[in-house]
C-alpha positions, 0 to 999 in steps of 0.5 A: 360576070359579063356575057362575053366572059361566060361564053368564053368560059362555056366554050373553054369548058366544053373543049376541056371536057371533050379533050378529057373524054377523048384521051380517057377513051384513047388510053382505055382502048390503048390499055385494051390493045396492050393487054390483047398483044401481051395475051397473044404473045403469052399464048404463042409461047405457051403453045410453042412449049406444048408443041415442044413437049409433045415432040419430046414425049413422042421422041420426035423433032418439030417439023416446023420452026414456027408451029403456032399460027394465030388464025384470028384474035381468039383462035390458034392452030398448032402444027405437030405433024405427029400422033397426038394423045388427047390426055397428054395434050389436055394435061400439057395445056392445063400445066402451061396455062396455069404456069402463066396464070391464064385463067380463062375457058377454051376449047380445043380440037385434034385434027387428022388431015389424012382422015380429013376430020376432027378426031377429038374435041373438048371444052375446058371450063377452068371454073368447072371440072365438068367439061363438055365436048367441043362443037368444032364448028369454030375451028378452021382446017389447016390444008397443009398440016398432017396432025395438028390441034386448034384452040379456041378462046370464046371468052377472051374479050371478057377476060381482057376486060376483067383484067382492066379494073384499075382502068375502069375505076379511073374512068369512073372517077374521071367521068364523075369529075367530068360530070361535076364540071359539066354540072358546074357549067350548067349551073353557071349558064343557068344562073346567067339566064336567070340573071337576064330574066330577072333584069328583064323583069325588073326593067319591065316591071319598072316600065309598067309601074312608071306610067301609072305612078306618074299619072297618079302623082300628076293628077294628085298634084293638080288636085292639091293646087286646085283653088277652092270653088273649082269645077266639081266635074274636073275634080271628078275626072282627075279622081277617075284617072287616079282610080283607073291607074290605081286599078291598073297597078293592082292588076299588075301586082295581082299578075305577079302574085298569081304567077307566084302562087301557080308556081308553088302549087297547082290551081284549083279547078272547078270543072263543069260542062262548058259549050266551047262554041258559045265561050269562044263567041263570048270572048271574041265579042269582048275583043271585037270593038278593041280590034276594030278601033285599031282597023284590025279584023277578028275572024272566028271559024267554027267547025261542026259537031263540037262537043262540050268540054269538062273544064274550069270556065274562069281559067279557060276564059282567062286562057283565051283572053291571054292568047288573044291579048298577046296576038294583039300586042305582037301584031305589026300595025292592025291586028288580024287574028283568027280564032279556030275551033274544030274537031278531028277524030276524038280530039278538039283543037282550039287555035288562036293565030295571028299575022304578027312578028312571030317568034324565032325558033330558038325562043320557042322552047322558052316562050312558056317560061315564067317571066321570059320575054323574047329579047328586044334590047331596051325597047319596051313598047309591048307591055307585060311581065312575061307571065301570060303564056306561063299561066296559059301553059300551066292551066292547060297542063293542069287540065291534062291538055297540051298546048302547041306553038307554030310560029315563023319570024315575020309570019305570025304565030298560032297557039293550038290547045289540044283537048283529048277525048277524055275531057269531052262530053257530048256534041253541042246542042246548037246548030252551027 
């Protein structure tokens, strides 16, 4: 599938998933609001019937046409303007609520506005007959009423939610479908990325192998066509070329096999005390000639009090070689590289910085992935399979360290290895 088609599929999928989630949330909220409205209507009718029956019991007439006033979402005031008997009131409330299947806890209070106080209150637990006295602090007063009672439903929200089980089941099914759809899109996107990595790897490998194979073929052909009695030195030169290019091919194959091995299992470390200062100096010396030949400069900055570290010297050397080699590859013109070793608190920092092309921010999270190389179209002027930084990251992590990247396009990159106190031994003996 072409990249353009995959992008359209992803965009369409995101819009579809967002629309489904939006409408599902909308309808769940709509269902809750509808249930809340129905509850309020049912409760108003039930409380009106309670007020009417209290008036009948007292052989009086309701003084107001609309005695039920909803003060808030879960609090109602019922005006009767007549003497209230607490036992009769509770009996009528229970009957009316049971008749309408309103199974939720509530607390009610009776007010005497002449005395300006709550004369009785009770909390009714529909699931437990051992009711408790109401606190009364949730009840607002009615300044225009004589006798009235207030009723509060502290568990109204939970009651409404408990009556929406079918909506939650449908929402779960919908979310499962959305999650599966999203997972499918992620697989498509991941497969696209893996296909791109595979394509780049094949192209890079073809480019890397083509030069030595061609050189070997030409050298072998020349040797075969050389007449007898040809200068032995010339034959030896061609043989040397074949051997060098063969060694280059072997190294490239070893890199691929090494990457495959480190992906399957952790590399075995043979740790021993390593003098970081001496190691850094040794590695720097091996690169100085190459960098000088390219009119570049290699600067080494060593801090004071650098301790020894428990590490695998072979892998640690390979880490530095890979980082410096990368810094040379991606330099613009003459390479200018700085190696820094410093100690801050109980942590040692080992950094390799260059002034090269830098790395765009969108690629920095993937720079340590196996076979990944920053896209450069079909240009292969920089050799490699995208295995060096993957190896560096893997070995650093197995040591229990961290590697940090700081880079800006056009301003170079800096890779810093953070070695914690657990890997440090004692200060180096030499004077820096």
